C-alpha positions as CSV (number, residue, x, y, z in Angstrom):
1,M,-11.7,-7.1,-25.8
2,R,-12.2,-5.8,-28.6
3,L,-11.1,-2.8,-30.5
4,A,-14.0,-0.9,-30.2
5,V,-13.6,-0.2,-26.4
6,F,-10.0,1.4,-27.0
7,G,-11.1,2.6,-30.9
8,P,-12.4,6.3,-30.0
9,A,-9.8,7.0,-27.7
10,L,-6.9,5.6,-30.1
11,A,-8.5,7.8,-32.7
12,L,-8.0,11.1,-30.4
13,L,-4.5,10.1,-28.9
14,A,-3.3,10.0,-32.5
15,R,-4.2,13.8,-33.0
16,V,-2.8,14.4,-30.0
17,L,0.2,12.5,-30.7
18,A,0.9,14.3,-34.0
19,A,0.3,18.1,-32.6
20,F,2.9,17.2,-30.1
21,S,5.5,16.5,-32.3
22,F,5.4,20.1,-33.6
23,A,6.6,20.4,-29.8
24,M,9.9,19.2,-30.6
25,L,10.5,21.9,-33.2
26,V,10.6,24.5,-30.3
27,P,14.1,23.3,-28.6
28,L,15.1,22.5,-32.2
29,A,14.7,26.3,-33.0
30,W,16.3,27.4,-29.9
31,G,19.4,25.3,-30.4
32,W,19.9,25.6,-34.1
33,Q,22.8,28.0,-34.2
34,S,24.7,26.8,-31.1
35,E,24.4,22.8,-31.6
36,S,26.1,20.2,-33.5
37,E,24.5,18.7,-36.7
38,A,24.1,15.6,-34.7
39,L,21.9,17.4,-32.2
40,R,20.0,19.0,-34.8
41,T,19.4,15.1,-36.7
42,I,18.2,14.3,-33.1
43,W,15.3,16.5,-33.1
44,I,14.5,16.3,-36.7
45,G,14.5,12.5,-36.4
46,S,12.2,12.6,-33.2
47,F,9.6,15.4,-34.4
48,L,9.2,13.2,-37.6
49,L,8.7,9.4,-35.6
50,T,6.4,11.2,-33.3
51,L,4.6,12.9,-36.1
52,I,4.3,9.9,-38.2
53,S,3.1,7.6,-35.2
54,G,0.2,10.2,-35.0
55,I,-0.5,9.7,-38.5
56,L,-0.4,6.3,-38.7
57,L,-2.4,6.0,-35.6
58,A,-5.0,8.0,-37.0
59,L,-5.3,6.3,-40.3
60,A,-5.8,3.0,-38.5
61,T,-8.6,4.6,-36.2
62,R,-10.5,6.6,-38.7
63,S,-13.3,4.7,-38.5
64,W,-13.7,4.6,-35.1
65,R,-14.9,8.3,-34.5
66,R,-17.8,8.8,-33.0
67,E,-19.3,11.1,-29.3
68,L,-16.9,10.2,-26.1
69,L,-18.3,8.7,-23.7
70,T,-17.4,8.9,-20.0
71,R,-15.1,5.9,-20.1
72,D,-13.4,7.2,-23.5
73,G,-12.7,10.3,-21.8
74,F,-10.7,8.4,-19.0
75,L,-9.0,6.1,-21.1
76,L,-8.0,8.9,-23.1
77,V,-6.9,11.1,-20.8
78,N,-4.4,7.6,-19.3
79,L,-3.4,7.0,-22.6
80,V,-2.1,10.6,-23.2
81,W,-0.2,10.9,-20.1
82,T,1.4,7.3,-20.9
83,V,2.6,7.5,-24.4
84,L,3.5,11.0,-24.5
85,P,6.5,10.9,-22.2
86,V,7.5,7.8,-23.9
87,Y,8.1,10.0,-27.3
88,A,9.2,12.9,-24.9
89,A,12.2,10.8,-23.9
90,L,13.2,9.7,-27.3
91,P,15.1,12.9,-27.8
92,L,17.0,12.9,-24.3
93,L,18.1,9.2,-24.3
94,L,19.1,10.3,-27.9
95,A,21.4,13.0,-26.7
96,L,22.4,11.6,-23.9
97,P,22.4,7.8,-24.1
98,E,24.5,7.6,-20.9
99,I,21.2,8.3,-18.6
100,G,19.7,5.1,-20.0
101,W,16.0,4.7,-20.6
102,S,15.1,4.4,-16.9
103,R,15.9,7.7,-16.2
104,A,15.0,9.2,-19.5
105,I,11.5,8.0,-18.7
106,F,11.7,9.5,-15.5
107,E,12.7,13.1,-16.6
108,S,9.9,13.2,-19.4
109,V,7.5,12.1,-16.8
110,S,8.7,14.4,-14.1
111,A,8.5,17.3,-16.7
112,L,5.0,16.8,-18.3
113,T,3.6,16.2,-14.9
114,A,5.4,19.4,-13.5
115,T,7.0,17.2,-10.8
116,G,10.2,18.7,-11.4
117,A,11.9,15.9,-10.1
118,T,15.4,15.7,-12.1
119,A,17.4,12.5,-12.9
120,L,20.6,14.9,-14.4
121,S,23.2,16.4,-13.3
122,G,25.3,18.6,-14.3
123,L,22.5,20.8,-16.4
124,D,24.8,24.1,-17.1
125,A,26.9,22.0,-19.5
126,L,23.9,19.8,-21.0
127,P,23.2,21.4,-24.9
128,L,20.6,24.4,-24.9
129,S,17.9,22.3,-26.9
130,V,17.8,19.6,-23.8
131,N,17.2,22.3,-21.7
132,V,15.0,23.8,-23.2
133,W,12.5,20.3,-24.0
134,R,12.9,19.8,-20.3
135,C,11.4,23.1,-19.6
136,F,9.2,23.2,-22.1
137,L,7.9,20.1,-21.4
138,Q,6.6,21.7,-18.3
139,L,5.1,24.5,-19.9
140,I,2.7,21.8,-22.0
141,G,2.0,20.1,-18.9
142,G,1.2,22.5,-16.9
143,L,-2.3,23.4,-17.2
144,G,-2.8,19.8,-19.0
145,I,-1.8,19.0,-22.5
146,V,-5.6,17.5,-22.9
147,L,-7.6,21.0,-21.8
148,L,-5.7,21.4,-25.3
149,V,-7.4,18.9,-27.2
150,V,-10.5,20.1,-25.4
151,A,-10.4,23.5,-26.9
152,V,-9.9,22.2,-30.5
153,L,-12.4,18.8,-30.2
154,P,-15.4,20.9,-32.0
155,L,-13.3,21.0,-35.4
156,L,-13.2,17.2,-34.9
157,G,-16.9,16.9,-34.4
158,L,-16.5,15.5,-30.7
159,G,-17.7,16.9,-27.4
160,G,-15.3,17.6,-24.7
161,V,-17.0,17.5,-21.7
162,Q,-15.8,13.9,-20.6
163,L,-12.4,15.1,-21.2
164,Y,-12.6,18.0,-18.8
165,K,-13.9,15.8,-16.2
166,A,-11.2,13.6,-16.3
167,E,-8.7,16.2,-16.9
168,T,-9.1,19.4,-14.6
169,P,-7.9,19.0,-11.0
170,G,-9.8,19.4,-8.1
171,P,-13.1,17.8,-6.7
172,M,-16.5,20.3,-7.9
173,K,-15.6,19.5,-11.7
174,D,-18.9,19.8,-12.7
175,A,-19.5,23.7,-12.9
176,K,-19.1,25.2,-16.1
177,F,-18.2,28.3,-17.1
178,T,-19.1,29.1,-20.1
179,P,-22.0,27.8,-22.4
180,R,-19.6,25.5,-24.5
181,I,-16.4,23.4,-22.2
182,A,-14.1,24.0,-25.6
183,E,-14.7,27.8,-25.2
184,T,-13.8,27.4,-21.4
185,A,-10.9,25.3,-22.4
186,R,-9.8,28.1,-24.8
187,G,-10.3,31.0,-22.2
188,L,-8.0,29.0,-19.8
189,W,-5.2,28.8,-22.5
190,M,-5.4,32.6,-23.2
191,V,-5.1,33.2,-19.4
192,Y,-2.2,30.7,-19.0
193,F,-0.2,32.2,-22.1
194,G,-1.1,35.8,-21.1
195,F,0.8,35.0,-17.7
196,S,3.4,33.1,-19.5
197,L,4.5,36.0,-21.7
198,A,4.5,38.5,-18.3
199,C,6.5,35.9,-17.0
200,M,9.3,35.7,-19.2
201,L,9.5,39.8,-20.3
202,S,9.7,39.9,-16.3
203,Y,12.5,37.6,-16.0
204,R,14.6,39.1,-18.7
205,V,14.1,42.9,-17.2
206,A,15.1,41.0,-13.8
207,G,18.6,40.1,-15.5
208,M,18.1,36.4,-17.3
209,D,19.6,36.4,-20.5
210,W,16.7,35.2,-22.8
211,P,17.2,31.6,-23.0
212,D,16.9,31.2,-19.3
213,A,14.1,33.5,-18.9
214,F,11.9,31.4,-21.5
215,M,12.9,28.5,-19.7
216,H,12.4,29.4,-16.4
217,M,9.3,31.0,-17.4
218,C,7.7,27.1,-18.6
219,T,8.8,25.7,-15.3
220,T,7.2,28.5,-13.2
221,M,4.0,29.1,-15.1
222,G,3.8,25.3,-14.9
223,L,4.7,24.8,-11.2
224,G,7.5,22.0,-12.1
225,G,11.0,23.8,-11.1
226,F,13.2,22.5,-13.1
227,S,15.9,24.9,-14.0
228,S,19.0,24.8,-16.5
229,H,21.2,25.0,-14.0
230,D,22.1,22.5,-11.1
231,A,22.4,25.3,-8.2
232,S,18.7,26.7,-9.5
233,F,18.3,30.4,-8.4
234,A,21.3,30.3,-6.4
235,H,23.2,30.5,-9.6
236,W,22.1,34.5,-9.9
237,D,21.5,35.1,-6.1
238,S,19.5,38.1,-7.3
239,P,16.5,39.2,-5.1
240,R,14.6,40.9,-8.0
241,I,14.7,37.6,-10.3
242,E,13.8,35.7,-6.8
243,A,11.0,38.4,-6.6
244,V,9.4,37.5,-10.4
245,A,9.6,34.0,-9.6
246,V,7.7,34.4,-6.0
247,V,5.2,36.8,-7.8
248,F,4.2,34.2,-10.9
249,M,4.5,31.3,-8.5
250,A,2.0,32.6,-6.1
251,L,-0.4,33.5,-9.0
252,S,-0.2,30.0,-10.9
253,G,-0.7,28.6,-7.5
254,I,-4.5,30.1,-7.8
255,S,-7.5,28.3,-9.7
256,F,-6.9,29.7,-13.6
257,L,-10.9,29.4,-14.1
258,R,-11.0,31.9,-11.3
259,Y,-9.1,34.3,-13.5
260,F,-10.9,33.2,-16.7
261,V,-14.1,34.1,-14.4
262,V,-12.7,37.8,-13.5
263,L,-12.0,38.5,-16.8
264,R,-15.5,37.6,-18.1
265,S,-16.7,39.8,-15.6
266,R,-14.3,42.9,-15.3
267,S,-14.6,42.2,-11.3
268,L,-12.0,41.0,-8.7
269,R,-14.7,39.7,-6.7
270,P,-14.3,36.1,-7.9
271,I,-10.7,35.9,-6.6
272,T,-11.3,38.4,-3.2
273,L,-14.4,36.4,-2.1
274,D,-12.9,32.9,-3.3
275,H,-12.9,31.0,0.2
276,E,-10.2,28.9,-1.1
277,I,-7.8,31.5,-2.5
278,R,-8.1,33.4,1.1
279,S,-6.9,30.6,2.8
280,Y,-4.2,30.0,0.4
281,A,-3.2,33.6,1.0
282,G,-3.5,32.7,4.5
283,V,-1.2,29.8,4.8
284,L,1.3,31.3,2.9
285,A,1.4,34.5,4.3
286,T,1.6,32.7,8.1
287,A,4.1,30.1,7.2
288,T,6.3,32.7,5.7
289,L,6.4,34.6,8.9
290,M,7.1,31.6,11.1
291,V,9.9,30.4,9.0
292,A,11.8,33.8,8.9
293,L,11.1,33.9,12.8
294,L,12.8,30.4,13.1
295,L,15.8,31.2,10.6
296,T,16.4,34.7,12.8
297,A,15.3,32.9,16.2
298,H,18.2,29.9,15.5
299,E,20.5,32.5,14.1
300,V,20.7,30.5,10.7
301,V,20.3,33.8,9.2
302,P,20.6,36.5,11.7
303,D,19.5,39.4,9.6
304,F,15.4,39.5,9.8
305,G,15.4,40.8,6.4
306,E,17.6,38.1,4.9
307,A,15.4,35.9,6.7
308,L,12.1,37.2,5.0
309,R,13.9,37.2,1.6
310,L,14.3,33.2,1.9
311,S,11.5,32.1,3.8
312,V,9.1,34.0,0.9
313,F,10.8,32.2,-1.8
314,H,11.1,28.9,-0.2
315,V,7.8,29.0,1.2
316,V,6.1,30.1,-2.2
317,S,8.1,27.6,-4.2
318,L,7.9,24.1,-1.9
319,A,3.8,24.9,-1.1
320,T,3.3,26.0,-4.5
321,T,4.8,22.5,-5.7
322,T,7.3,24.5,-7.4
323,G,10.5,23.4,-6.1
324,Y,13.2,25.9,-7.0
325,A,15.6,26.2,-4.4
326,S,17.9,29.5,-3.3
327,A,19.7,27.5,-0.8
328,D,20.2,24.0,0.9
329,Y,16.9,24.4,3.2
330,A,17.5,20.9,4.3
331,Q,20.3,21.9,6.6
332,W,17.9,24.4,8.5
333,P,16.2,23.5,11.6
334,S,14.4,20.2,10.9
335,F,11.2,21.4,12.0
336,I,11.6,23.9,8.5
337,P,12.2,21.0,6.1
338,A,9.2,19.3,7.0
339,L,7.2,22.1,7.0
340,L,8.0,22.7,3.4
341,L,7.1,19.6,2.5
342,L,3.5,19.2,4.1
343,L,2.8,22.9,2.7
344,G,3.4,21.1,-0.9
345,T,0.8,18.4,0.0
346,F,-2.4,20.7,0.5
347,V,-1.8,24.5,-0.4
348,S,-2.3,24.7,-4.1
349,C,-5.9,25.8,-4.8
350,A,-7.7,23.5,-7.5
351,G,-7.7,24.2,-11.5
352,S,-4.2,25.3,-10.8
353,T,-0.9,24.0,-12.1
354,G,0.2,22.9,-8.3
355,G,-0.4,19.6,-7.5
356,G,-1.4,18.2,-4.1
357,V,-4.7,17.5,-2.4
358,K,-5.2,20.8,-3.4
359,M,-6.8,23.4,-0.2
360,V,-10.3,23.0,-1.3
361,R,-10.4,19.1,-0.1
362,V,-8.6,20.4,3.1
363,I,-11.1,23.3,3.6
364,L,-14.0,20.5,3.2
365,L,-12.4,17.9,5.2
366,T,-11.9,20.5,8.5
367,K,-15.4,22.0,7.6
368,Q,-16.9,18.3,7.7
369,A,-14.8,17.2,10.6
370,S,-16.4,20.0,12.3
371,S,-19.8,19.2,11.7
372,E,-19.3,15.6,13.2
373,L,-17.9,17.2,16.3
374,V,-21.3,19.6,16.4
375,R,-23.2,16.4,15.7
376,I,-22.0,14.4,18.5
377,I,-23.1,17.0,21.1
378,H,-26.1,17.8,19.4
379,P,-27.5,14.7,17.4
380,R,-30.5,15.9,16.2
381,V,-29.0,19.1,14.5
382,V,-28.9,19.4,10.7
383,N,-25.7,20.9,9.8
384,R,-24.5,20.2,6.4
385,V,-21.2,21.3,5.1
386,N,-21.3,24.7,3.1
387,L,-18.4,27.0,1.3
388,G,-18.7,30.3,0.7
389,G,-22.6,30.2,1.4
390,R,-23.0,27.3,-0.7
391,L,-24.6,23.9,0.6
392,I,-21.8,21.2,-0.5
393,P,-23.9,18.0,-2.1
394,H,-22.9,14.6,-0.3
395,Q,-21.6,13.1,-3.3
396,V,-19.0,15.7,-3.4
397,M,-18.3,14.9,0.1
398,T,-18.1,11.5,-0.6
399,A,-15.9,11.6,-3.7
400,V,-13.4,14.2,-1.3
401,L,-13.4,11.4,1.7
402,G,-12.6,8.6,-0.9
403,F,-9.8,10.6,-2.3
404,M,-8.3,11.0,0.9
405,L,-8.6,7.6,1.9
406,I,-6.7,6.3,-1.3
407,Y,-3.9,9.2,-1.2
408,G,-3.0,7.6,2.5
409,A,-3.3,4.4,1.3
410,S,-0.9,5.2,-1.8
411,T,1.3,6.8,0.8
412,L,1.8,4.2,2.2
413,L,2.1,1.2,-0.3
414,L,4.4,3.2,-2.6
415,T,6.5,4.1,0.9
416,L,6.6,0.3,1.7
417,A,7.6,-0.7,-2.1
418,M,10.3,2.2,-1.9
419,L,11.8,0.7,1.6
420,L,11.4,-2.3,0.3
421,T,14.3,-1.6,-2.4
422,G,16.7,-0.7,0.2
423,L,16.4,2.9,0.7
424,D,16.6,4.9,4.4
425,Y,13.0,5.5,5.8
426,L,13.5,9.6,5.0
427,T,14.6,8.9,1.5
428,A,11.7,6.8,0.9
429,F,8.9,8.6,2.3
430,S,10.0,11.8,1.0
431,A,10.6,10.9,-2.3
432,V,7.1,9.3,-2.1
433,V,5.4,12.9,-1.0
434,A,7.6,14.9,-3.3
435,T,6.6,12.8,-6.4
436,L,3.1,11.7,-5.5
437,N,2.3,15.5,-4.8
438,N,4.3,16.7,-8.1
439,I,6.6,18.8,-5.8
440,G,9.8,17.9,-7.0
441,P,12.5,17.9,-4.5
442,G,12.1,15.6,-1.0
443,L,15.0,14.9,2.2
444,G,17.6,12.7,2.9
445,G,19.0,11.8,-0.5
446,V,16.7,13.1,-2.5
447,G,16.8,16.5,-1.0
448,P,17.6,20.0,-2.7
449,S,21.3,19.6,-3.2
450,G,20.6,16.5,-4.6
451,N,19.0,14.6,-7.1
452,F,17.1,11.7,-8.0
453,G,20.0,10.3,-10.4
454,H,21.3,7.8,-8.1
455,L,18.0,5.5,-7.4
456,D,18.4,2.4,-9.5
457,A,15.9,1.5,-12.0
458,L,12.7,-0.4,-10.1
459,Q,13.0,3.0,-7.7
460,L,12.7,5.1,-10.8
461,H,10.2,3.4,-11.9
462,L,8.1,2.9,-8.5
463,L,8.7,7.3,-8.5
464,T,7.3,7.6,-12.1
465,L,3.8,5.7,-11.3
466,A,4.1,8.1,-8.2
467,M,3.8,10.8,-10.6
468,L,1.6,9.9,-13.0
469,L,-1.2,8.7,-9.9
470,G,-0.7,12.6,-8.6
471,R,-0.7,14.5,-11.5
472,L,-3.9,12.7,-12.6
473,E,-5.1,12.5,-9.0
474,L,-5.7,9.1,-8.2
475,L,-8.7,8.1,-9.1
476,T,-8.5,8.9,-13.2
477,V,-5.7,6.5,-13.2
478,L,-7.2,3.6,-10.8
479,V,-10.8,3.5,-12.1
480,L,-9.2,1.8,-15.1
481,F,-8.6,-1.4,-12.8
482,T,-12.0,-1.5,-11.6
483,A,-14.6,-4.3,-13.3
484,A,-17.3,-1.3,-13.6
485,F,-15.2,0.8,-15.5
486,W,-14.9,-2.3,-18.4
487,R,-18.3,-3.7,-18.2
488,R,-20.8,-2.9,-20.9
């Protein structure tokens, strides 16, 4: 295969890598006063190595700059999400050599994909810079680092439509909200960082110190769920702090494109009339009430007010694929943890920082099933699927059905692979569901009171693959393995 196939994607990857190196200065700044010279040297060395790698790659590929084709966009997205975690894992491995390469890679992929499944324990005792790095990676990965590149592509003389299609989650990616795709990307980041600032200040006012407020802002807005404490939100046991988390998790589970449209139109109608958002809110409210009633009925928490507090926090946390916990919900009646894991597979809206198959796909599949039932009774009727008064093109429905088929097959095959390594059924299945949907904690051996650190290297590699597949919504990765993709 000639370099011409990879050249344009590698040329832009070089710029992404160079820009990514400056992210390593953030944990360096937070830990500069409180940490050893050896740790500062690790961060400076990692920064320089990443920056020099980007510069050298840019020099080697400087003759390959051209307008990106669709194939280049998909190739670049996959390169970014496989190469960046390697560089992100380097300071983790140097600072914590006992974790080994497999756990370091697992941790960095979990962070950048905003999954929140951790292989580390003793978080309270970790250096501040290491915890900041883990959390800050989730802020970067939450909306998608490639969108940042889209925002600056005009400065490089390149077009960004192909990247936007490959990176933006959800089935309807061709909708343009501004005449120029870079303007849309910049608008998304503006909204994202505006919410992030408000979230950090809210955590600080609610009772967190500045480092924790910054780190949990990163993992709340990214819907990643990493914490700087092994006990997660049980460390504070504070209704005010939990309320801040619930508000910003719920906001982050909605499409940031909708917030952008609200700002441009100066109207809330794009949100209040959106069928997906109304379904999202309805599912969250129904599940919250159901869990609260079950906790009260089973006398796990006799007081309904306390049950409601626990319910709303964990329902929003798991449904939005954040994965925070303030209690070991795996010990609740078995229906509840199963329900929470199920919610994480579909509740988040397309265009949000959450994982899973997205609410809009479930809505479309439900409407398609209803349409088929009508067609069985009335074979001649024309009953096209519509959403919000708009007819859904056949190619969108075909893409949704194809995605769900591949999603089901991927879940099955990865679970079988995990079972083949010797894991029990519950741990194997829930670990795959939790990572493929970027939820974070699973059940059994990887439940909320434990982590993924006890898994062996092969199991961690399989789940790392699951996180990457889930973050890039399967098709973006699997298309690289088709003959048509490489055909000239």
